[in-house]
TIRO-495775 format. One record per residue (C-alpha): residue number from 1; residue in three letters; y negated, x, z negated. Coordinates in pm, whole numbers, m for minus. Each point is the difference from the previous one (the first is absolute). Example, Ala and Ser with C-alpha at 12.3 -4.5 7.8 and 13.67 -1.06 7.14 Angstrom:
% residues 2
atom seq = 1 | type = ALA | y = 450 | x = 1230 | z = m780
atom seq = 2 | type = SER | y = m344 | x = 137 | z = 66
This chain:
% residues 84
atom seq = 1 | type = MET | y = m12418 | x = m1808 | z = m4572
atom seq = 2 | type = SER | y = 376 | x = m61 | z = m12
atom seq = 3 | type = GLN | y = 234 | x = 173 | z = m241
atom seq = 4 | type = THR | y = 281 | x = 224 | z = 120
atom seq = 5 | type = PHE | y = 335 | x = 28 | z = m175
atom seq = 6 | type = HIS | y = 270 | x = 256 | z = 75
atom seq = 7 | type = VAL | y = 344 | x = m122 | z = m106
atom seq = 8 | type = THR | y = 352 | x = 55 | z = 122
atom seq = 9 | type = GLY | y = 256 | x = m267 | z = 67
atom seq = 10 | type = GLU | y = 306 | x = m96 | z = 195
atom seq = 11 | type = LEU | y = 11 | x = m172 | z = 336
atom seq = 12 | type = ILE | y = 248 | x = m282 | z = m58
atom seq = 13 | type = ASP | y = m2 | x = m135 | z = 357
atom seq = 14 | type = HIS | y = m244 | x = m12 | z = 291
atom seq = 15 | type = HIS | y = m239 | x = m228 | z = m193
atom seq = 16 | type = LEU | y = 48 | x = 75 | z = m371
atom seq = 17 | type = VAL | y = m113 | x = 298 | z = m207
atom seq = 18 | type = LYS | y = 91 | x = 27 | z = m370
atom seq = 19 | type = LEU | y = m259 | x = 214 | z = m179
atom seq = 20 | type = ASP | y = 94 | x = 235 | z = m284
atom seq = 21 | type = GLU | y = m297 | x = m117 | z = m210
atom seq = 22 | type = ARG | y = m243 | x = m289 | z = m23
atom seq = 23 | type = ILE | y = m329 | x = 3 | z = 185
atom seq = 24 | type = PRO | y = m290 | x = m157 | z = m194
atom seq = 25 | type = LEU | y = m111 | x = m232 | z = 282
atom seq = 26 | type = PRO | y = 25 | x = m375 | z = 44
atom seq = 27 | type = ALA | y = 234 | x = m141 | z = 265
atom seq = 28 | type = GLY | y = m146 | x = 17 | z = 347
atom seq = 29 | type = LYS | y = m23 | x = 207 | z = 316
atom seq = 30 | type = VAL | y = 25 | x = 378 | z = m33
atom seq = 31 | type = ARG | y = 27 | x = 291 | z = 241
atom seq = 32 | type = LEU | y = 308 | x = 222 | z = m24
atom seq = 33 | type = VAL | y = 55 | x = 345 | z = 140
atom seq = 34 | type = VAL | y = 373 | x = 71 | z = m8
atom seq = 35 | type = GLU | y = 127 | x = 356 | z = m4
atom seq = 36 | type = GLU | y = 370 | x = 75 | z = m14
atom seq = 37 | type = LEU | y = 90 | x = 224 | z = m292
atom seq = 38 | type = ALA | y = 277 | x = 254 | z = 30
atom seq = 39 | type = THR | y = 290 | x = m101 | z = m220
atom seq = 40 | type = ARG | y = 223 | x = 279 | z = m115
atom seq = 41 | type = GLN | y = 312 | x = m70 | z = m198
atom seq = 42 | type = PRO | y = 37 | x = 236 | z = m297
atom seq = 43 | type = ALA | y = 274 | x = 255 | z = 48
atom seq = 44 | type = ASN | y = 119 | x = m10 | z = m360
atom seq = 45 | type = LEU | y = m63 | x = m155 | z = m341
atom seq = 46 | type = THR | y = m268 | x = 254 | z = m96
atom seq = 47 | type = ASP | y = m197 | x = m72 | z = 319
atom seq = 48 | type = PHE | y = 37 | x = m374 | z = m61
atom seq = 49 | type = GLU | y = m129 | x = 30 | z = m358
atom seq = 50 | type = ASP | y = m294 | x = 215 | z = 115
atom seq = 51 | type = ALA | y = m91 | x = m254 | z = 268
atom seq = 52 | type = LEU | y = 37 | x = m287 | z = m247
atom seq = 53 | type = ARG | y = m227 | x = 166 | z = m257
atom seq = 54 | type = THR | y = m258 | x = 74 | z = 270
atom seq = 55 | type = ARG | y = m4 | x = m367 | z = 106
atom seq = 56 | type = GLN | y = m20 | x = m112 | z = m364
atom seq = 57 | type = ALA | y = m293 | x = 234 | z = m67
atom seq = 58 | type = ALA | y = m178 | x = m131 | z = 311
atom seq = 59 | type = ARG | y = 14 | x = m354 | z = m139
atom seq = 60 | type = ASN | y = m94 | x = 112 | z = m354
atom seq = 61 | type = HIS | y = 341 | x = m88 | z = m146
atom seq = 62 | type = ILE | y = 33 | x = 85 | z = m368
atom seq = 63 | type = PRO | y = 364 | x = 13 | z = m110
atom seq = 64 | type = ARG | y = 98 | x = m154 | z = m332
atom seq = 65 | type = SER | y = 24 | x = 235 | z = m296
atom seq = 66 | type = LYS | y = 324 | x = 64 | z = m186
atom seq = 67 | type = ASP | y = m128 | x = m216 | z = m287
atom seq = 68 | type = GLU | y = m76 | x = m289 | z = 240
atom seq = 69 | type = VAL | y = 346 | x = 23 | z = 156
atom seq = 70 | type = ASP | y = 168 | x = 20 | z = m342
atom seq = 71 | type = ALA | y = m197 | x = m305 | z = m122
atom seq = 72 | type = PHE | y = 97 | x = m197 | z = 311
atom seq = 73 | type = LEU | y = 368 | x = 90 | z = m41
atom seq = 74 | type = ALA | y = m6 | x = m90 | z = m370
atom seq = 75 | type = SER | y = m156 | x = m340 | z = 73
atom seq = 76 | type = GLU | y = 250 | x = m62 | z = 279
atom seq = 77 | type = ARG | y = 295 | x = 94 | z = m219
atom seq = 78 | type = ALA | y = m131 | x = m226 | z = m276
atom seq = 79 | type = THR | y = 56 | x = m300 | z = 229
atom seq = 80 | type = TRP | y = 362 | x = 85 | z = 79
atom seq = 81 | type = ASP | y = 154 | x = m166 | z = m309
atom seq = 82 | type = ARG | y = m220 | x = m311 | z = 37
atom seq = 83 | type = GLU | y = 116 | x = m64 | z = 359
atom seq = 84 | type = GLN | y = 370 | x = m40 | z = m88
């Protein structure tokens, strides 16, 4: 029995589809069913942020914590004097 995967992607041209996530299959022939998704541009910043967070949640994105960001910035700033 074959496995079925439901992923979204972007049609780049008439022959190329860029998927939003990896599919755990080896290279080879596959069957695609392409359905056009309605694309709605957010009306304002709040709508954009809501749409962004929805997409991030769908792909299990976990944002960095304040401590992680602060540690990254501190390590980045520590290199500034060495680069000159």
